[in-house]
VMD Tcl script that builds the backbone (N, CA, C; Angstrom):
set m [mol new atoms 258]
animate dup $m
set s [atomselect $m all]
$s set {name element resname resid chain x y z} {
  {N N ALA 1 A 75.923 85.167 1.216}
  {CA C ALA 1 A 75.062 84.544 2.199}
  {C C ALA 1 A 75.348 83.047 2.221}
  {N N LEU 2 A 75.108 82.434 3.349}
  {CA C LEU 2 A 75.418 81.021 3.549}
  {C C LEU 2 A 74.268 80.375 4.300}
  {N N GLY 3 A 73.906 79.137 3.931}
  {CA C GLY 3 A 72.860 78.396 4.618}
  {C C GLY 3 A 73.153 76.907 4.581}
  {N N PHE 4 A 72.422 76.153 5.390}
  {CA C PHE 4 A 72.655 74.716 5.509}
  {C C PHE 4 A 71.355 73.949 5.316}
  {N N GLY 5 A 71.466 72.709 4.821}
  {CA C GLY 5 A 70.308 71.856 4.610}
  {C C GLY 5 A 70.639 70.405 4.908}
  {N N LYS 6 A 69.692 69.536 4.623}
  {CA C LYS 6 A 69.848 68.106 4.895}
  {C C LYS 6 A 71.042 67.535 4.134}
  {N N ALA 7 A 71.768 66.653 4.799}
  {CA C ALA 7 A 72.928 66.000 4.183}
  {C C ALA 7 A 72.502 65.095 3.034}
  {N N ALA 8 A 73.396 64.937 2.081}
  {CA C ALA 8 A 73.165 64.004 0.974}
  {C C ALA 8 A 73.110 62.588 1.526}
  {N N PRO 9 A 72.299 61.714 0.931}
  {CA C PRO 9 A 72.255 60.327 1.380}
  {C C PRO 9 A 73.625 59.666 1.229}
  {N N ARG 10 A 74.061 58.991 2.260}
  {CA C ARG 10 A 75.337 58.276 2.236}
  {C C ARG 10 A 75.078 56.851 2.707}
  {N N LYS 11 A 75.717 55.921 2.089}
  {CA C LYS 11 A 75.505 54.515 2.431}
  {C C LYS 11 A 76.217 54.182 3.745}
  {N N GLY 12 A 75.430 53.920 4.789}
  {CA C GLY 12 A 75.974 53.420 6.035}
  {C C GLY 12 A 76.633 54.437 6.951}
  {N N ARG 13 A 76.632 55.733 6.607}
  {CA C ARG 13 A 77.248 56.710 7.506}
  {C C ARG 13 A 76.608 58.081 7.297}
  {N N ALA 14 A 76.765 58.913 8.282}
  {CA C ALA 14 A 76.230 60.273 8.181}
  {C C ALA 14 A 77.116 61.107 7.269}
  {N N GLY 15 A 76.509 61.995 6.514}
  {CA C GLY 15 A 77.259 62.877 5.625}
  {C C GLY 15 A 77.309 64.286 6.180}
  {N N TYR 16 A 77.989 65.142 5.463}
  {CA C TYR 16 A 78.035 66.557 5.823}
  {C C TYR 16 A 76.701 67.209 5.475}
  {N N PRO 17 A 76.279 68.196 6.249}
  {CA C PRO 17 A 75.105 68.958 5.831}
  {C C PRO 17 A 75.371 69.629 4.488}
  {N N ALA 18 A 74.344 69.771 3.682}
  {CA C ALA 18 A 74.485 70.524 2.434}
  {C C ALA 18 A 74.733 71.985 2.800}
  {N N VAL 19 A 75.672 72.619 2.116}
  {CA C VAL 19 A 75.980 74.032 2.324}
  {C C VAL 19 A 75.554 74.773 1.063}
  {N N PHE 20 A 74.786 75.831 1.225}
  {CA C PHE 20 A 74.334 76.656 0.108}
  {C C PHE 20 A 74.932 78.042 0.254}
  {N N GLN 21 A 75.282 78.656 -0.876}
  {CA C GLN 21 A 75.760 80.030 -0.818}
  {C C GLN 21 A 75.380 80.786 -2.081}
  {N N THR 22 A 75.227 82.085 -1.921}
  {CA C THR 22 A 75.220 82.980 -3.069}
  {C C THR 22 A 76.567 83.670 -3.031}
  {N N GLY 23 A 77.343 83.459 -4.047}
  {CA C GLY 23 A 78.687 84.017 -4.047}
  {C C GLY 23 A 79.461 83.580 -5.265}
  {N N ARG 24 A 80.759 83.600 -5.094}
  {CA C ARG 24 A 81.667 83.332 -6.204}
  {C C ARG 24 A 82.635 82.222 -5.793}
  {N N VAL 25 A 82.726 81.201 -6.615}
  {CA C VAL 25 A 83.719 80.136 -6.459}
  {C C VAL 25 A 84.347 79.963 -7.832}
  {N N SER 26 A 85.546 80.452 -8.008}
  {CA C SER 26 A 86.135 80.513 -9.353}
  {C C SER 26 A 86.325 79.145 -9.992}
  {N N SER 27 A 86.457 78.093 -9.194}
  {CA C SER 27 A 86.623 76.764 -9.779}
  {C C SER 27 A 85.328 76.252 -10.415}
  {N N THR 28 A 84.189 76.837 -10.070}
  {CA C THR 28 A 82.894 76.394 -10.574}
  {C C THR 28 A 82.338 77.318 -11.643}
  {N N TYR 29 A 82.406 78.613 -11.382}
  {CA C TYR 29 A 81.789 79.597 -12.276}
  {C C TYR 29 A 82.450 80.933 -11.995}
  {N N ASP 30 A 82.720 81.706 -13.005}
  {CA C ASP 30 A 83.481 82.940 -12.833}
  {C C ASP 30 A 82.612 84.153 -12.505}
  {N N GLY 31 A 81.427 83.958 -11.997}
  {CA C GLY 31 A 80.557 85.065 -11.615}
  {C C GLY 31 A 79.844 84.717 -10.331}
  {N N VAL 32 A 78.985 85.607 -9.883}
  {CA C VAL 32 A 78.189 85.337 -8.693}
  {C C VAL 32 A 77.094 84.344 -9.074}
  {N N ALA 33 A 76.924 83.316 -8.264}
  {CA C ALA 33 A 75.976 82.251 -8.575}
  {C C ALA 33 A 75.386 81.695 -7.284}
  {N N VAL 34 A 74.383 80.847 -7.424}
  {CA C VAL 34 A 73.835 80.086 -6.311}
  {C C VAL 34 A 74.492 78.712 -6.379}
  {N N LEU 35 A 75.122 78.305 -5.279}
  {CA C LEU 35 A 75.961 77.108 -5.273}
  {C C LEU 35 A 75.615 76.197 -4.104}
  {N N ARG 36 A 75.914 74.891 -4.265}
  {CA C ARG 36 A 75.737 73.906 -3.195}
  {C C ARG 36 A 76.991 73.057 -3.079}
  {N N SER 37 A 77.340 72.732 -1.835}
  {CA C SER 37 A 78.427 71.796 -1.574}
  {C C SER 37 A 77.906 70.693 -0.667}
  {N N ASP 38 A 78.238 69.455 -0.988}
  {CA C ASP 38 A 77.869 68.314 -0.147}
  {C C ASP 38 A 79.076 67.728 0.572}
  {N N ASP 39 A 80.222 68.414 0.505}
  {CA C ASP 39 A 81.447 67.899 1.130}
  {C C ASP 39 A 82.188 68.984 1.916}
  {N N ALA 40 A 81.420 69.771 2.673}
  {CA C ALA 40 A 81.970 70.814 3.553}
  {C C ALA 40 A 82.757 71.879 2.804}
  {N N GLY 41 A 82.392 72.143 1.565}
  {CA C GLY 41 A 83.019 73.213 0.798}
  {C C GLY 41 A 84.223 72.818 -0.026}
  {N N ALA 42 A 84.578 71.534 -0.050}
  {CA C ALA 42 A 85.721 71.099 -0.870}
  {C C ALA 42 A 85.413 71.260 -2.360}
  {N N THR 43 A 84.168 70.976 -2.761}
  {CA C THR 43 A 83.728 71.181 -4.146}
  {C C THR 43 A 82.362 71.849 -4.122}
  {N N TRP 44 A 82.049 72.571 -5.207}
  {CA C TRP 44 A 80.788 73.295 -5.322}
  {C C TRP 44 A 80.122 72.971 -6.648}
  {N N VAL 45 A 78.780 72.946 -6.646}
  {CA C VAL 45 A 77.976 72.742 -7.845}
  {C C VAL 45 A 77.108 73.983 -8.023}
  {N N ARG 46 A 77.146 74.557 -9.212}
  {CA C ARG 46 A 76.272 75.698 -9.493}
  {C C ARG 46 A 74.852 75.175 -9.677}
  {N N ILE 47 A 73.883 75.743 -8.937}
  {CA C ILE 47 A 72.515 75.248 -9.009}
  {C C ILE 47 A 71.556 76.237 -9.664}
  {N N ASP 48 A 72.057 77.393 -10.092}
  {CA C ASP 48 A 71.260 78.249 -10.963}
  {C C ASP 48 A 71.888 78.205 -12.353}
  {N N ASP 49 A 71.287 78.858 -13.316}
  {CA C ASP 49 A 71.898 78.933 -14.643}
  {C C ASP 49 A 71.619 80.310 -15.232}
  {N N ASP 50 A 72.227 80.602 -16.353}
  {CA C ASP 50 A 72.105 81.936 -16.937}
  {C C ASP 50 A 70.674 82.283 -17.335}
  {N N ALA 51 A 69.851 81.287 -17.636}
  {CA C ALA 51 A 68.467 81.541 -18.029}
  {C C ALA 51 A 67.542 81.730 -16.825}
  {N N HIS 52 A 67.998 81.353 -15.634}
  {CA C HIS 52 A 67.161 81.416 -14.433}
  {C C HIS 52 A 67.907 82.104 -13.299}
  {N N ARG 53 A 68.286 83.332 -13.513}
  {CA C ARG 53 A 68.969 84.111 -12.483}
  {C C ARG 53 A 67.920 84.713 -11.557}
  {N N TRP 54 A 68.216 84.792 -10.288}
  {CA C TRP 54 A 67.273 85.333 -9.319}
  {C C TRP 54 A 67.624 86.759 -8.913}
  {N N GLY 55 A 68.517 87.408 -9.631}
  {CA C GLY 55 A 68.928 88.749 -9.239}
  {C C GLY 55 A 69.769 88.705 -7.977}
  {N N TRP 56 A 69.891 89.810 -7.312}
  {CA C TRP 56 A 70.692 89.836 -6.087}
  {C C TRP 56 A 69.915 89.160 -4.971}
  {N N THR 57 A 70.417 88.032 -4.502}
  {CA C THR 57 A 69.777 87.276 -3.422}
  {C C THR 57 A 70.730 87.110 -2.259}
  {N N GLY 58 A 71.706 87.979 -2.147}
  {CA C GLY 58 A 72.773 87.794 -1.171}
  {C C GLY 58 A 72.394 87.961 0.278}
  {N N GLU 59 A 71.156 88.292 0.577}
  {CA C GLU 59 A 70.765 88.498 1.962}
  {C C GLU 59 A 70.359 87.209 2.673}
  {N N VAL 60 A 69.579 86.344 2.009}
  {CA C VAL 60 A 69.003 85.182 2.687}
  {C C VAL 60 A 69.054 83.962 1.777}
  {N N ILE 61 A 69.609 82.863 2.289}
  {CA C ILE 61 A 69.585 81.572 1.601}
  {C C ILE 61 A 69.635 80.491 2.671}
  {N N THR 62 A 68.889 79.425 2.482}
  {CA C THR 62 A 68.972 78.293 3.396}
  {C C THR 62 A 68.504 77.034 2.680}
  {N N GLY 63 A 68.914 75.898 3.200}
  {CA C GLY 63 A 68.476 74.613 2.680}
  {C C GLY 63 A 67.341 74.061 3.517}
  {N N ASP 64 A 66.633 73.106 2.963}
  {CA C ASP 64 A 65.545 72.450 3.676}
  {C C ASP 64 A 66.137 71.407 4.621}
  {N N PRO 65 A 65.703 71.365 5.881}
  {CA C PRO 65 A 66.255 70.383 6.816}
  {C C PRO 65 A 65.765 68.955 6.573}
  {N N ARG 66 A 64.732 68.778 5.721}
  {CA C ARG 66 A 64.166 67.448 5.484}
  {C C ARG 66 A 64.362 66.917 4.075}
  {N N VAL 67 A 64.632 67.817 3.101}
  {CA C VAL 67 A 64.744 67.411 1.694}
  {C C VAL 67 A 66.122 67.812 1.179}
  {N N HIS 68 A 66.967 66.826 0.909}
  {CA C HIS 68 A 68.312 67.148 0.423}
  {C C HIS 68 A 68.243 67.872 -0.912}
  {N N GLY 69 A 68.977 68.958 -1.019}
  {CA C GLY 69 A 69.073 69.704 -2.262}
  {C C GLY 69 A 68.068 70.828 -2.425}
  {N N ARG 70 A 66.993 70.832 -1.633}
  {CA C ARG 70 A 66.013 71.920 -1.750}
  {C C ARG 70 A 66.610 73.184 -1.124}
  {N N VAL 71 A 66.485 74.292 -1.852}
  {CA C VAL 71 A 67.046 75.564 -1.405}
  {C C VAL 71 A 65.953 76.628 -1.413}
  {N N TYR 72 A 66.019 77.517 -0.431}
  {CA C TYR 72 A 65.106 78.652 -0.331}
  {C C TYR 72 A 65.919 79.936 -0.423}
  {N N LEU 73 A 65.431 80.902 -1.228}
  {CA C LEU 73 A 66.124 82.172 -1.430}
  {C C LEU 73 A 65.175 83.331 -1.176}
  {N N GLY 74 A 65.629 84.296 -0.376}
  {CA C GLY 74 A 64.906 85.556 -0.248}
  {C C GLY 74 A 65.292 86.444 -1.419}
  {N N THR 75 A 64.319 87.114 -2.036}
  {CA C THR 75 A 64.597 87.874 -3.262}
  {C C THR 75 A 64.495 89.379 -3.062}
  {N N ASN 76 A 64.650 89.864 -1.838}
  {CA C ASN 76 A 64.664 91.302 -1.571}
  {C C ASN 76 A 63.425 92.008 -2.106}
  {N N GLY 77 A 62.267 91.568 -1.639}
  {CA C GLY 77 A 61.030 92.235 -1.996}
  {C C GLY 77 A 60.203 91.544 -3.059}
  {N N ARG 78 A 60.735 90.478 -3.662}
  {CA C ARG 78 A 59.976 89.763 -4.690}
  {C C ARG 78 A 59.540 88.389 -4.206}
  {N N GLY 79 A 59.491 88.208 -2.908}
  {CA C GLY 79 A 59.027 86.951 -2.348}
  {C C GLY 79 A 60.151 85.971 -2.078}
  {N N ILE 80 A 59.757 84.752 -1.779}
  {CA C ILE 80 A 60.702 83.666 -1.510}
  {C C ILE 80 A 60.605 82.675 -2.657}
  {N N GLN 81 A 61.730 82.326 -3.219}
  {CA C GLN 81 A 61.802 81.304 -4.270}
  {C C GLN 81 A 62.355 80.029 -3.650}
  {N N TYR 82 A 61.923 78.889 -4.151}
  {CA C TYR 82 A 62.582 77.648 -3.756}
  {C C TYR 82 A 62.786 76.791 -4.988}
  {N N ALA 83 A 63.766 75.923 -4.888}
  {CA C ALA 83 A 64.078 75.036 -6.011}
  {C C ALA 83 A 64.469 73.674 -5.473}
  {N N ASP 84 A 64.079 72.644 -6.208}
  {CA C ASP 84 A 64.464 71.270 -5.895}
  {C C ASP 84 A 65.480 70.794 -6.921}
  {N N PRO 85 A 66.376 69.881 -6.521}
  {CA C PRO 85 A 67.324 69.337 -7.500}
  {C C PRO 85 A 66.590 68.498 -8.540}
  {N N GLN 86 A 67.155 68.431 -9.724}
  {CA C GLN 86 A 66.523 67.649 -10.788}
  {C C GLN 86 A 66.912 66.208 -10.705}
}
mol reanalyze $m
mol bondsrecalc $m
mol representation Tube
mol addrep $m
């Protein structure tokens, strides 16, 4: 699944929208993870961890249009989870 959110703050210019995905990016993590990119997919940051897995969330993911880094995940019957960057 793929979703978009508010761009990261950039000094003096507009940035790329944040891209969120549930999937696999071997350069970041060798398993399925929740990931964010702030540079149109050139690099990815894993935003979940092994202690806080959300199970299979591959159906729905999106970013907040007003808060950079906030992500919303549909959990297939267990409600909607959201997380803010630390």
